[in-house]
C-alpha positions as CSV (number, residue, x, y, z in Angstrom):
1,M,37.3,133.8,114.0
2,E,40.2,133.6,112.1
3,V,42.3,130.4,111.7
4,I,46.1,131.0,111.8
5,E,47.9,127.7,109.6
6,V,50.9,127.0,111.1
7,D,54.0,125.3,108.9
8,M,54.5,121.9,110.8
9,S,56.6,121.1,108.0
10,L,60.2,119.9,108.4
11,P,62.3,122.8,107.1
12,A,59.9,124.6,110.3
13,R,59.9,122.8,112.9
14,L,63.7,122.5,112.5
15,L,63.8,126.3,112.2
16,K,62.1,126.5,115.2
17,A,63.9,123.8,117.7
18,V,66.5,125.9,117.0
19,G,65.5,129.2,117.2
20,E,65.8,131.2,119.8
21,D,63.1,130.6,121.5
22,R,63.9,126.5,121.5
23,E,62.0,124.3,123.7
24,H,64.1,121.3,122.4
25,T,67.1,119.8,123.5
26,A,68.5,118.0,120.6
27,L,67.3,115.3,117.2
28,V,67.6,112.3,118.7
29,V,67.4,108.9,117.2
30,R,66.8,105.4,119.8
31,A,66.7,102.3,118.2
32,V,66.3,98.4,118.4
33,Y,68.4,95.8,116.4
34,Q,68.5,92.0,116.3
35,P,70.3,90.4,114.2
36,V,69.7,88.9,111.5
37,G,68.6,85.0,112.0
38,G,67.2,86.4,114.8
39,A,67.5,86.6,118.5
40,G,70.5,84.7,119.1
41,A,72.2,84.9,116.6
42,T,76.5,85.2,116.9
43,V,77.3,88.7,116.8
44,M,80.5,89.7,115.9
45,P,81.8,93.2,117.5
46,P,85.3,95.7,116.9
47,T,88.6,94.0,117.5
48,F,90.9,95.8,119.6
49,P,94.6,95.5,119.8
50,I,95.1,93.4,123.0
51,N,99.0,92.5,124.9
52,D,100.5,89.2,126.2
53,N,98.7,89.9,129.4
54,Q,95.0,90.2,128.5
55,Q,93.3,87.1,127.4
56,L,90.8,86.7,124.2
57,K,87.8,88.3,125.2
58,D,89.9,91.7,126.3
59,K,90.0,92.0,121.8
60,Y,86.3,93.3,122.5
61,L,85.5,96.8,124.6
62,F,82.8,95.5,127.3
63,H,81.8,98.1,130.0
64,R,78.4,98.7,132.7
65,R,75.7,100.4,131.7
66,L,72.7,102.6,132.8
67,I,70.0,101.4,130.2
68,G,66.0,103.2,132.0
69,E,65.2,102.4,135.5
70,K,67.9,99.2,135.7
71,D,70.5,98.3,137.4
72,P,73.8,99.0,135.8
73,V,73.9,96.3,133.1
74,T,77.1,94.6,130.5
75,V,77.0,96.2,127.1
76,V,80.1,95.4,124.5
77,T,80.3,98.3,122.2
78,V,79.5,97.3,118.6
79,D,79.9,100.5,116.4
80,Q,82.5,103.6,118.3
81,E,81.4,107.7,117.6
82,Q,84.0,107.8,114.9
83,S,83.1,104.1,112.8
84,Q,79.5,105.7,113.2
85,A,80.5,109.1,111.6
86,N,82.4,107.9,109.0
87,R,79.4,105.9,108.1
88,V,77.1,108.8,107.9
89,E,79.4,110.5,105.7
90,E,80.4,107.3,103.5
91,A,76.3,107.5,102.9
92,L,76.3,111.8,102.6
93,L,79.4,111.2,99.7
94,Q,77.6,107.7,97.5
95,A,74.4,109.7,97.6
96,R,76.3,113.4,96.6
97,D,78.0,110.7,93.5
98,K,74.6,109.8,92.6
99,E,73.6,113.8,92.5
100,R,71.2,113.4,95.0
101,L,72.2,115.7,97.2
102,R,74.0,119.4,96.7
103,Y,76.5,119.1,98.6
104,P,80.8,121.1,98.5
105,L,83.3,118.8,98.1
106,F,87.2,118.4,98.2
107,E,88.7,116.1,95.8
108,L,92.1,114.7,95.2
109,C,92.0,112.4,92.6
110,S,96.4,110.4,92.3
111,Q,96.7,107.4,89.7
112,T,99.1,104.3,90.3
113,P,100.2,101.5,88.7
114,Y,96.9,99.8,90.8
115,G,94.8,101.8,89.0
116,R,93.1,105.8,90.5
117,V,93.2,106.5,94.3
118,R,90.4,108.9,95.1
119,L,89.6,111.0,98.5
120,T,87.7,113.7,98.9
121,S,86.6,116.3,102.0
122,L,83.8,112.8,103.3
123,D,86.8,110.9,103.2
124,F,89.8,113.2,105.3
125,P,90.1,111.7,108.6
126,H,91.0,115.1,110.3
127,R,88.2,116.7,108.0
128,Y,89.0,120.2,106.9
129,A,92.1,120.4,108.8
130,D,94.1,117.0,107.5
131,A,97.2,116.8,106.1
132,Y,95.7,115.2,102.7
133,L,94.6,119.1,102.1
134,R,97.7,120.6,103.5
135,D,99.8,118.0,101.3
136,S,98.3,119.2,97.7
137,T,98.1,121.9,95.6
138,V,95.5,124.0,93.7
139,D,96.1,125.0,90.6
140,G,99.8,124.3,90.8
141,V,99.7,126.6,94.5
142,R,99.7,125.4,97.6
143,F,96.1,124.4,99.3
144,D,96.8,126.6,102.2
145,K,98.6,129.1,100.3
146,S,95.7,128.8,97.3
147,E,92.6,130.9,96.8
148,V,90.4,129.0,98.8
149,G,93.2,127.2,101.3
150,R,93.2,131.3,102.8
151,L,89.0,131.5,103.1
152,I,89.2,128.1,105.5
153,R,92.1,129.3,106.9
154,K,90.1,132.5,108.0
155,T,87.5,130.1,109.8
156,S,87.0,131.6,113.4
157,A,84.7,130.5,116.8
158,T,83.1,133.4,116.4
159,D,82.6,133.0,112.5
160,V,81.7,129.7,111.0
161,R,80.8,130.7,107.4
162,P,83.8,129.7,105.6
163,L,83.2,126.2,106.5
164,F,79.9,126.4,106.8
165,G,80.4,126.9,102.8
166,R,83.2,124.9,101.9
167,D,82.9,121.7,104.0
168,P,80.2,121.6,106.6
169,G,80.8,117.8,107.8
170,S,83.7,120.0,109.6
171,L,80.8,121.5,111.6
172,V,78.6,118.7,112.2
173,F,80.9,115.5,112.4
174,G,83.6,117.7,114.3
175,A,87.3,118.6,113.5
176,W,90.1,120.2,114.3
177,D,93.6,121.3,113.1
178,S,96.3,119.7,115.5
179,H,99.0,119.7,112.3
180,R,99.7,123.2,111.9
181,K,102.0,125.8,113.6
182,G,99.6,128.2,115.5
183,R,95.7,128.1,117.6
184,W,93.1,126.7,116.0
185,P,89.0,126.5,116.6
186,K,87.9,123.2,118.0
187,F,85.0,122.0,116.2
188,A,83.2,119.2,118.6
189,R,81.4,116.6,117.0
190,L,77.4,117.8,116.9
191,Y,76.3,114.6,115.8
192,T,76.7,111.8,118.3
193,A,75.9,107.9,117.9
194,Y,76.9,104.0,118.6
195,M,75.6,101.3,119.3
196,H,76.3,98.6,121.9
197,G,75.1,94.8,122.6
198,V,73.0,94.5,125.7
199,E,74.0,92.1,128.6
200,P,76.9,89.7,125.8
201,V,77.5,86.2,125.9
202,L,80.7,85.7,125.1
203,S,80.8,83.2,122.2
204,E,83.6,80.3,121.6
205,R,85.7,80.0,118.3
206,R,88.8,78.2,116.9
207,G,89.4,79.5,113.8
208,G,91.7,76.4,111.3
209,R,91.9,75.5,107.6
210,L,91.0,71.6,106.5
211,D,93.2,70.7,103.5
212,P,90.7,68.5,101.4
213,V,94.3,66.7,100.3
214,N,96.3,67.6,103.6
215,L,99.9,68.0,102.2
216,T,102.6,67.7,104.1
217,G,105.9,67.7,103.7
218,A,107.9,71.0,103.7
219,I,108.8,74.5,100.6
220,D,112.3,75.9,100.2
221,D,112.2,79.1,102.6
222,A,112.7,81.4,100.1
223,A,108.6,79.9,98.3
224,K,106.5,82.4,97.9
225,A,102.7,82.0,97.2
226,E,103.0,83.3,93.6
227,G,106.3,82.2,92.1
228,D,107.8,78.1,91.5
229,W,108.6,77.2,94.7
230,Q,110.1,73.6,95.4
231,F,109.0,70.7,97.2
232,I,110.5,69.0,100.1
233,E,110.0,66.0,101.5
234,P,109.1,65.2,104.9
235,G,112.4,63.7,106.9
236,A,114.8,65.6,104.6
237,E,117.5,67.2,106.3
238,K,117.0,70.2,104.1
239,A,113.3,70.4,105.4
240,K,114.4,70.4,109.4
241,A,117.6,73.3,108.4
242,K,115.4,75.6,106.4
243,G,112.1,74.3,105.2
244,Q,109.4,76.1,105.9
245,K,105.4,74.9,106.6
246,P,102.8,74.3,102.7
247,S,100.5,76.8,105.3
248,E,103.2,79.5,105.0
249,I,101.6,79.9,101.1
250,G,98.2,78.0,101.6
251,H,98.8,74.6,101.7
252,G,97.7,71.9,104.2
253,N,95.7,72.0,106.9
254,I,96.0,74.1,110.4
255,A,95.6,72.8,113.4
256,P,92.0,75.1,115.6
257,N,93.7,78.3,117.3
258,P,91.4,79.9,119.7
259,V,90.6,82.8,117.7
260,P,87.6,85.6,118.9
261,G,84.2,83.6,118.7
262,G,81.6,86.8,118.9
263,V,79.1,87.8,121.5
264,T,74.7,86.6,121.6
265,V,73.1,89.7,123.2
266,R,69.6,90.7,124.0
267,E,69.9,93.1,121.4
268,V,71.6,95.9,119.9
269,R,71.0,99.4,120.9
270,R,72.2,102.5,118.5
271,L,71.4,106.1,120.1
272,A,71.9,109.1,117.8
273,S,71.8,112.4,118.7
274,V,72.7,116.1,116.7
275,S,73.3,118.2,120.0
276,F,70.9,121.9,119.6
277,A,73.0,123.7,122.5
278,G,76.3,122.7,120.3
279,L,74.8,123.9,117.0
280,E,74.1,127.7,119.0
281,R,77.8,128.0,120.1
282,L,78.1,128.1,116.3
283,Q,78.4,131.9,115.2
284,F,78.6,133.1,111.7
285,G,79.9,136.7,112.3
286,D,77.8,139.6,111.1
287,A,75.5,137.1,110.3
288,S,71.8,138.2,110.7
289,E,69.8,136.4,114.1
290,E,67.2,134.7,111.3
291,A,70.1,133.8,109.2
292,T,71.9,132.4,111.7
293,T,69.3,130.5,112.4
294,A,68.9,129.5,109.0
295,G,72.6,128.3,108.8
296,R,72.4,126.3,112.1
297,A,69.0,124.4,111.3
298,T,71.1,123.9,107.6
299,L,73.6,121.8,109.4
300,A,71.2,119.7,112.1
301,A,69.1,118.7,109.1
302,L,72.7,117.6,106.8
303,A,73.2,115.3,109.9
304,L,69.4,113.9,110.1
305,A,69.7,113.4,105.9
306,G,73.1,111.6,106.9
307,D,71.6,109.3,109.5
308,R,69.1,108.3,107.5
309,L,70.7,107.6,104.5
310,A,73.2,105.3,107.0
311,F,70.4,103.8,109.0
312,G,66.8,104.4,107.7
313,R,66.3,101.6,106.5
314,P,65.1,97.8,107.3
315,S,69.0,96.2,108.6
316,V,72.4,97.4,108.9
317,W,75.7,95.5,108.0
318,L,78.5,96.8,110.1
319,R,81.3,93.9,109.0
320,S,81.5,90.3,108.4
321,G,78.9,88.6,111.0
322,C,77.4,91.9,112.3
323,D,74.1,91.6,110.3
324,L,71.5,93.4,112.5
325,A,68.0,93.9,111.4
326,K,65.7,96.8,113.3
327,S,63.1,95.7,115.6
328,S,62.1,99.9,116.6
329,E,62.4,103.1,116.2
330,V,61.9,106.1,117.6
331,L,63.2,109.4,115.7
332,G,62.1,113.3,116.7
333,L,63.0,116.4,118.9
334,E,64.1,115.4,122.7
335,R,62.6,117.9,125.1
336,P,64.2,118.2,128.3
337,G,63.1,115.7,130.4
338,G,63.2,113.0,127.8
339,E,60.3,113.3,125.8
340,V,60.7,113.0,122.1
341,D,57.8,114.9,119.9
342,K,58.5,112.2,117.4
343,L,59.0,112.5,113.4
344,E,57.8,110.6,110.4
345,V,60.2,111.4,107.7
346,S,61.5,109.7,104.5
347,V,64.8,110.1,103.2
348,Q,63.9,112.0,100.4
349,Q,62.1,114.5,102.7
350,V,64.7,114.7,104.8
351,L,67.1,115.7,101.2
352,D,64.6,118.0,100.4
353,A,64.7,119.8,104.2
354,F,68.1,119.9,103.6
355,H,68.1,121.1,99.9
356,E,65.2,124.4,101.3
357,L,66.8,125.0,104.3
358,R,70.2,126.0,102.3
359,D,68.5,127.6,100.0
360,E,66.8,129.8,102.5
361,S,70.3,130.2,104.2
362,A,71.6,131.3,100.8
363,R,69.1,134.1,100.4
364,L,69.7,135.4,103.5
365,G,73.8,136.1,103.0
366,L,75.0,132.2,104.0
367,E,75.9,130.5,100.4
368,M,77.0,126.8,100.9
369,A,79.0,126.3,97.2
370,E,78.1,123.0,96.0
371,N,80.7,122.0,93.6
372,T,84.0,119.7,93.4
373,I,87.1,121.6,93.7
374,T,90.3,119.3,92.8
375,V,93.5,118.8,94.2
376,E,96.2,117.8,93.8
377,P,98.8,115.6,95.6
378,I,102.6,117.1,95.7
379,P,105.3,114.7,94.4
380,G,106.0,113.1,97.6
381,L,102.6,112.4,98.8
382,A,101.6,110.8,95.0
383,K,104.4,109.1,95.9
384,A,103.5,108.0,99.2
385,L,99.8,106.8,97.9
386,S,101.6,104.4,94.9
387,F,103.5,102.8,97.4
388,S,100.7,102.1,100.3
389,V,98.6,100.8,97.3
390,A,101.8,99.1,95.5
391,Q,102.1,97.8,98.6
392,A,98.6,96.6,99.7
393,A,98.4,94.6,96.1
394,A,101.4,93.0,97.3
395,D,100.4,91.8,100.4
396,E,96.8,90.7,99.4
397,G,98.7,88.3,96.8
398,E,100.6,86.4,99.0
């Protein structure tokens, strides 16, 4: 009896998973985290602006969510979809800079009095449709009128080959050209991820500062932290008339005031997915079915590579006060009903799978570039960048 060997490598599994006769719904990651330091340690969620009618707790985003078969429970947002996508893009850029990832890039560099500003297509908020690209030039030609710009403008809902070749991240993480005239295709994000803390308990905190000498009195009203300011003794008429507190330039005590104190949570859950139904919506013009499948599998591998680069390690640091250790994780291909065919893969294995699939796509006629195209900001944008960097430096100095 002849034994037929079945290729169970990651590239083969992804090709099958996104193929015409697919059996899976998505590539999924389900992870559980605890704060570094153990359960009960404070977690600092992201904060949001509040108005005068809201309370301090409203700086955090609380909502109700179904988890498993339990009744709805209260959760707090720990990281939103946009933030998760940005973290993955940052990880992809770092891998590319270290020559671990063969990936096309647009790069805008501008020299300012305070150093060099670098932005790439993995930084632009609107990705391929961003105003940073629109307001730049390629070899002296405005981007939209350049050869590569005209190529990208040919992207349509029925042919994504230009973006696949020059900015595949726009297809994975979503993009919409809302700044130019005309009707341009919208690409919904295929990769979605978020993190929430389960059953949060609000913590209280007071923020202040204790000056070891407790400087009192006042300083002249025009004083700057880096300038030669004048001290005004307590009780002097000038202090009442126009003096300001030493705390305005970093001296003296500041009385404790209520500030967001974070939360304690039962656990932090992270859910990430790459939609195979979403991938099916991407059309590659007159490319063959085999090439189309390879292209979709390549994009799935790219999303998985970014996810593993950003979140495949034992812990993740999201922001000050939000350092999380992984308790458990399930990674795999989800079937209808929620059952998951697990994948046990390392970061390097996923990167290798991406490179293998992008090479297979190229062999079938869907080529993805890997070079960097440098763009130069137009004078107005260059001046705005310089001013913004200078203003940021001044704010840090005050």
